[in-house]
BATORBA-334266 format. One record per residue (C-alpha): residue in one letter; x, y, z. Coordinates in steps of 0.1 Angstrom, whole numbers, plus 2048, in hexadecimal, padded with zeros to 3 digits. Layout:
REM BATORBA-334266
<pt rest="a" X="X" Y="Y" Z="Z"/>
...
***
This chain:
REM BATORBA-334266
<pt rest="m" X="801" Y="7FD" Z="804"/>
<pt rest="k" X="80A" Y="823" Z="7FC"/>
<pt rest="s" X="818" Y="836" Z="810"/>
<pt rest="t" X="7FB" Y="850" Z="80D"/>
<pt rest="p" X="7DB" Y="83A" Z="80C"/>
<pt rest="h" X="7C6" Y="843" Z="7F2"/>
<pt rest="i" X="79E" Y="84A" Z="7FB"/>
<pt rest="a" X="783" Y="846" Z="7E6"/>
<pt rest="v" X="760" Y="859" Z="7EE"/>
<pt rest="l" X="747" Y="84C" Z="7D8"/>
<pt rest="d" X="725" Y="85F" Z="7E5"/>
<pt rest="d" X="70B" Y="872" Z="7D2"/>
<pt rest="e" X="70A" Y="88C" Z="7EB"/>
<pt rest="v" X="725" Y="8A5" Z="7E0"/>
<pt rest="d" X="725" Y="8B3" Z="805"/>
<pt rest="i" X="72E" Y="892" Z="818"/>
<pt rest="t" X="749" Y="88D" Z="7FC"/>
<pt rest="q" X="757" Y="8B2" Z="800"/>
<pt rest="l" X="756" Y="8AA" Z="827"/>
<pt rest="l" X="76E" Y="88D" Z="824"/>
<pt rest="a" X="784" Y="89F" Z="809"/>
<pt rest="n" X="78A" Y="8B8" Z="81F"/>
<pt rest="y" X="78F" Y="8A8" Z="840"/>
<pt rest="l" X="7A0" Y="885" Z="836"/>
<pt rest="p" X="7C3" Y="896" Z="829"/>
<pt rest="a" X="7CA" Y="8A3" Z="84B"/>
<pt rest="h" X="7C7" Y="880" Z="859"/>
<pt rest="g" X="7E3" Y="872" Z="83C"/>
<pt rest="f" X="7CB" Y="866" Z="826"/>
<pt rest="r" X="7CA" Y="873" Z="7FD"/>
<pt rest="v" X="7A2" Y="878" Z="7EF"/>
<pt rest="s" X="792" Y="872" Z="7D1"/>
<pt rest="q" X="76F" Y="878" Z="7D0"/>
<pt rest="t" X="753" Y="869" Z="7B6"/>
<pt rest="h" X="72C" Y="868" Z="7B5"/>
<pt rest="d" X="722" Y="849" Z="7A4"/>
<pt rest="g" X="730" Y="825" Z="799"/>
<pt rest="d" X="73C" Y="82F" Z="77B"/>
<pt rest="g" X="752" Y="848" Z="787"/>
<pt rest="l" X="75C" Y="832" Z="7A5"/>
<pt rest="i" X="768" Y="818" Z="789"/>
<pt rest="r" X="779" Y="831" Z="772"/>
<pt rest="l" X="78B" Y="83F" Z="791"/>
<pt rest="m" X="797" Y="819" Z="79D"/>
<pt rest="e" X="7A5" Y="814" Z="778"/>
<pt rest="r" X="7B9" Y="834" Z="777"/>
<pt rest="d" X="7C4" Y="837" Z="79A"/>
<pt rest="p" X="7BB" Y="81A" Z="7B2"/>
<pt rest="a" X="7AE" Y="824" Z="7D2"/>
<pt rest="d" X="7BC" Y="80C" Z="7F2"/>
<pt rest="l" X="798" Y="812" Z="803"/>
<pt rest="v" X="778" Y="81F" Z="7F5"/>
<pt rest="l" X="75A" Y="82F" Z="808"/>
<pt rest="l" X="73C" Y="824" Z="7FB"/>
<pt rest="d" X="718" Y="834" Z="7FC"/>
<pt rest="l" X="6FB" Y="81F" Z="7F7"/>
<pt rest="g" X="6E0" Y="834" Z="7ED"/>
<pt rest="l" X="6EA" Y="83C" Z="7D0"/>
<pt rest="p" X="6D6" Y="84B" Z="7B1"/>
<pt rest="g" X="6D7" Y="832" Z="792"/>
<pt rest="e" X="6F0" Y="817" Z="799"/>
<pt rest="d" X="6EA" Y="80C" Z="7C1"/>
<pt rest="g" X="707" Y="80B" Z="7D5"/>
<pt rest="l" X="707" Y="7E1" Z="7DF"/>
<pt rest="s" X="70B" Y="7DD" Z="7B5"/>
<pt rest="v" X="724" Y="7F6" Z="7B3"/>
<pt rest="a" X="737" Y="7E2" Z="7D0"/>
<pt rest="r" X="732" Y="7C0" Z="7BC"/>
<pt rest="r" X="741" Y="7D1" Z="7A0"/>
<pt rest="m" X="75F" Y="7DE" Z="7B0"/>
<pt rest="r" X="766" Y="7BD" Z="7C3"/>
<pt rest="g" X="766" Y="7A9" Z="7A3"/>
<pt rest="q" X="784" Y="7BF" Z="798"/>
<pt rest="w" X="797" Y="7D0" Z="7B6"/>
<pt rest="q" X="7A2" Y="7C6" Z="7DB"/>
<pt rest="a" X="79C" Y="7E3" Z="7EA"/>
<pt rest="g" X="792" Y="7EE" Z="80F"/>
<pt rest="l" X="76F" Y="7F1" Z="811"/>
<pt rest="i" X="758" Y="807" Z="827"/>
<pt rest="i" X="733" Y="80C" Z="822"/>
<pt rest="v" X="727" Y="82D" Z="82B"/>
<pt rest="t" X="701" Y="831" Z="82C"/>
<pt rest="g" X="6E1" Y="840" Z="83A"/>
<pt rest="r" X="6D4" Y="81B" Z="83C"/>
<pt rest="g" X="6D7" Y="813" Z="859"/>
<pt rest="d" X="6C3" Y="7EC" Z="85D"/>
<pt rest="a" X="6D6" Y="7CE" Z="863"/>
<pt rest="v" X="6CB" Y="7C0" Z="841"/>
<pt rest="d" X="6DD" Y="7DC" Z="82F"/>
<pt rest="k" X="6FD" Y="7D1" Z="843"/>
<pt rest="i" X="6FC" Y="7AD" Z="83E"/>
<pt rest="v" X="6F7" Y="7B3" Z="81B"/>
<pt rest="g" X="716" Y="7C9" Z="817"/>
<pt rest="l" X="727" Y="7B1" Z="82B"/>
<pt rest="e" X="71E" Y="798" Z="810"/>
<pt rest="v" X="72B" Y="7AE" Z="7F1"/>
<pt rest="g" X="749" Y="7AD" Z="807"/>
<pt rest="a" X="748" Y="7CF" Z="81B"/>
<pt rest="d" X="766" Y="7D3" Z="835"/>
<pt rest="d" X="751" Y="7E7" Z="84F"/>
<pt rest="y" X="734" Y="7FB" Z="84E"/>
<pt rest="v" X="72A" Y="822" Z="858"/>
<pt rest="t" X="708" Y="834" Z="85E"/>
<pt rest="k" X="703" Y="853" Z="857"/>
<pt rest="p" X="702" Y="86C" Z="866"/>
<pt rest="f" X="72A" Y="862" Z="86E"/>
<pt rest="d" X="743" Y="871" Z="886"/>
<pt rest="l" X="760" Y="879" Z="875"/>
<pt rest="r" X="779" Y="86D" Z="88D"/>
<pt rest="e" X="769" Y="84C" Z="892"/>
<pt rest="l" X="76B" Y="845" Z="86C"/>
<pt rest="v" X="78E" Y="850" Z="868"/>
<pt rest="a" X="794" Y="834" Z="886"/>
<pt rest="r" X="780" Y="81D" Z="86F"/>
<pt rest="i" X="792" Y="822" Z="84E"/>
<pt rest="k" X="7B6" Y="820" Z="860"/>
<pt rest="a" X="7A9" Y="7FE" Z="86F"/>
<pt rest="v" X="79D" Y="7F1" Z="84B"/>
<pt rest="l" X="7C0" Y="7FA" Z="83F"/>
<pt rest="r" X="7D4" Y="7EF" Z="85B"/>
<pt rest="r" X="7C4" Y="7CA" Z="854"/>
<pt rest="m" X="7CD" Y="7CE" Z="831"/>
<pt rest="t" X="7F0" Y="7D1" Z="837"/>
<pt rest="t" X="7F5" Y="7BC" Z="859"/>
<pt rest="p" X="803" Y="79A" Z="84E"/>
<pt rest="a" X="7F1" Y="77E" Z="862"/>
<pt rest="p" X="7FE" Y="769" Z="87E"/>
<pt rest="s" X="813" Y="74E" Z="86B"/>
<pt rest="t" X="814" Y="72C" Z="878"/>
<pt rest="p" X="835" Y="718" Z="876"/>
<pt rest="a" X="833" Y="6FC" Z="85C"/>
<pt rest="p" X="84F" Y="6E2" Z="852"/>
<pt rest="g" X="868" Y="6F7" Z="836"/>
<pt rest="n" X="857" Y="716" Z="843"/>
<pt rest="s" X="83E" Y="70D" Z="825"/>
<pt rest="r" X="821" Y="72E" Z="825"/>
<pt rest="a" X="80A" Y="71D" Z="80D"/>
<pt rest="l" X="7EF" Y="707" Z="81E"/>
<pt rest="c" X="7DB" Y="6E9" Z="80B"/>
<pt rest="f" X="7BA" Y="6D8" Z="810"/>
<pt rest="a" X="7A3" Y="6C5" Z="7FD"/>
<pt rest="g" X="7B3" Y="6D0" Z="7DC"/>
<pt rest="w" X="7B3" Y="6F6" Z="7E6"/>
<pt rest="r" X="7D3" Y="70B" Z="7EA"/>
<pt rest="l" X="7D4" Y="726" Z="802"/>
<pt rest="d" X="7F4" Y="73B" Z="7FC"/>
<pt rest="i" X="7FE" Y="750" Z="818"/>
<pt rest="d" X="816" Y="768" Z="80A"/>
<pt rest="a" X="805" Y="76A" Z="7E7"/>
<pt rest="r" X="7E5" Y="76E" Z="7FB"/>
<pt rest="s" X="7D2" Y="758" Z="7DF"/>
<pt rest="l" X="7BB" Y="73C" Z="7DE"/>
<pt rest="r" X="7BF" Y="721" Z="7C2"/>
<pt rest="d" X="7A3" Y="709" Z="7C0"/>
<pt rest="p" X="7AB" Y="6E1" Z="7B8"/>
<pt rest="q" X="7AE" Y="6EA" Z="791"/>
<pt rest="g" X="7C6" Y="704" Z="797"/>
<pt rest="l" X="7B1" Y="725" Z="792"/>
<pt rest="e" X="7B2" Y="741" Z="7A6"/>
<pt rest="v" X="794" Y="748" Z="7BA"/>
<pt rest="a" X="78F" Y="770" Z="7C3"/>
<pt rest="l" X="790" Y="775" Z="7EA"/>
<pt rest="t" X="787" Y="796" Z="7FE"/>
<pt rest="h" X="7A1" Y="7A1" Z="817"/>
<pt rest="g" X="787" Y="796" Z="834"/>
<pt rest="e" X="77E" Y="774" Z="81E"/>
<pt rest="f" X="7A7" Y="768" Z="81E"/>
<pt rest="e" X="7AD" Y="772" Z="844"/>
<pt rest="l" X="78D" Y="75C" Z="84F"/>
<pt rest="l" X="796" Y="73C" Z="839"/>
<pt rest="s" X="7BD" Y="749" Z="843"/>
<pt rest="s" X="7B1" Y="73D" Z="867"/>
<pt rest="f" X="79E" Y="721" Z="860"/>
<pt rest="a" X="7BC" Y="70F" Z="848"/>
<pt rest="r" X="7D1" Y="715" Z="867"/>
<pt rest="h" X="7C0" Y="703" Z="883"/>
<pt rest="p" X="7AA" Y="6E9" Z="86B"/>
<pt rest="g" X="796" Y="6CE" Z="87E"/>
<pt rest="r" X="791" Y="6E9" Z="89A"/>
<pt rest="v" X="771" Y="6FA" Z="8A1"/>
<pt rest="l" X="777" Y="71E" Z="89F"/>
<pt rest="s" X="75B" Y="731" Z="8B1"/>
<pt rest="r" X="74F" Y="755" Z="8A4"/>
<pt rest="d" X="75F" Y="76A" Z="8BE"/>
<pt rest="f" X="780" Y="757" Z="8B6"/>
<pt rest="l" X="77E" Y="760" Z="88F"/>
<pt rest="l" X="773" Y="784" Z="893"/>
<pt rest="e" X="791" Y="789" Z="8AB"/>
<pt rest="h" X="7A9" Y="777" Z="88D"/>
<pt rest="t" X="79A" Y="789" Z="86E"/>
<pt rest="r" X="78C" Y="7AC" Z="87A"/>
<pt rest="g" X="7A0" Y="7B3" Z="89E"/>
<pt rest="r" X="794" Y="7C3" Z="8BB"/>
<pt rest="e" X="798" Y="7E5" Z="8AB"/>
<pt rest="a" X="778" Y="7E2" Z="894"/>
<pt rest="a" X="754" Y="7DD" Z="8A3"/>
<pt rest="p" X="749" Y="7C2" Z="88F"/>
<pt rest="f" X="723" Y="7C3" Z="885"/>
<pt rest="d" X="709" Y="7A0" Z="88F"/>
<pt rest="r" X="70F" Y="786" Z="876"/>
<pt rest="t" X="72F" Y="78E" Z="867"/>
<pt rest="i" X="740" Y="772" Z="86A"/>
<pt rest="d" X="722" Y="759" Z="85E"/>
<pt rest="v" X="71E" Y="771" Z="83D"/>
<pt rest="q" X="748" Y="76D" Z="834"/>
<pt rest="v" X="744" Y="748" Z="83D"/>
<pt rest="g" X="723" Y="747" Z="824"/>
<pt rest="r" X="738" Y="756" Z="80A"/>
<pt rest="l" X="758" Y="741" Z="80E"/>
<pt rest="r" X="743" Y="721" Z="810"/>
<pt rest="k" X="736" Y="72D" Z="7ED"/>
<pt rest="k" X="75B" Y="735" Z="7DD"/>
<pt rest="l" X="765" Y="70F" Z="7EB"/>
<pt rest="q" X="74F" Y="6FF" Z="7D6"/>
<pt rest="s" X="75F" Y="6EF" Z="7BC"/>
<pt rest="p" X="74C" Y="6E2" Z="79D"/>
<pt rest="g" X="742" Y="6BF" Z="7A4"/>
<pt rest="g" X="756" Y="6C0" Z="7C9"/>
<pt rest="s" X="740" Y="6B0" Z="7E3"/>
<pt rest="t" X="758" Y="6B6" Z="7FD"/>
<pt rest="e" X="74A" Y="6CE" Z="81B"/>
<pt rest="i" X="767" Y="6E2" Z="825"/>
<pt rest="i" X="758" Y="6F8" Z="83E"/>
<pt rest="k" X="741" Y="6ED" Z="858"/>
<pt rest="s" X="72A" Y="6FD" Z="86E"/>
<pt rest="v" X="72A" Y="6EC" Z="897"/>
<pt rest="r" X="70A" Y="6F8" Z="8A4"/>
<pt rest="g" X="70F" Y="713" Z="8C1"/>
<pt rest="a" X="734" Y="711" Z="8BF"/>
<pt rest="g" X="741" Y="71F" Z="89D"/>
<pt rest="y" X="74E" Y="712" Z="87F"/>
<pt rest="i" X="768" Y="6F4" Z="873"/>
<pt rest="l" X="780" Y="6EE" Z="856"/>
<pt rest="i" X="779" Y="6CE" Z="84E"/>
<pt rest="p" X="796" Y="6BD" Z="838"/>
<pt rest="p" X="7B9" Y="6B9" Z="843"/>
<pt rest="v" X="7D3" Y="6D4" Z="83A"/>
<pt rest="s" X="7F2" Y="6CD" Z="82C"/>
<pt rest="h" X="80E" Y="6E3" Z="827"/>
<pt rest="d" X="81F" Y="6EA" Z="808"/>
***
């Protein structure tokens, strides 16, 4: 990540984007403003942002659709900033890969803290587990998780795109195969205590991982839920 993190602000309210463009540089960020989904895509192609602040209530293409397009092409951090505060919108935001969710009206100092927390999680290496030969790849049921390259390949060798949160979650499972991991454990190891988690964060992310770990014709259950306890990675893990 660049020494001065680049933040893209997408909101149809010019007053909001201008407020953030004036406030965030004093806290060490470079800011770009845009007001619709196409504008964000053009910005990301021209000058990729490290993190996007995305409003849901956009005219035309809604914010969730924009988030899906963004997640399909870039691995930037994503914080949804919106006036929609109900639980359904928060869950859907997580499902499309948001790293955090801030409801308007927001406190500028809190927003800065959340931006820094997401950027810190993106740049902090996950704790490593000693392995034979100092291996940094974990293999299970034909899948290969490369810790250094932060990539996942399916049994056919094709790369599967993961968000930052999905990668950290799968890494936690792969480092503790055959062990039931509680939601609190997974929250701590993927988001940290510095970020206030919203309800069902882990459930939503596990659901996304399960879909991505379904290879064509595959029948092996990779991640199993344990009622009242958490989740467990079923296949044994080897070090490549």
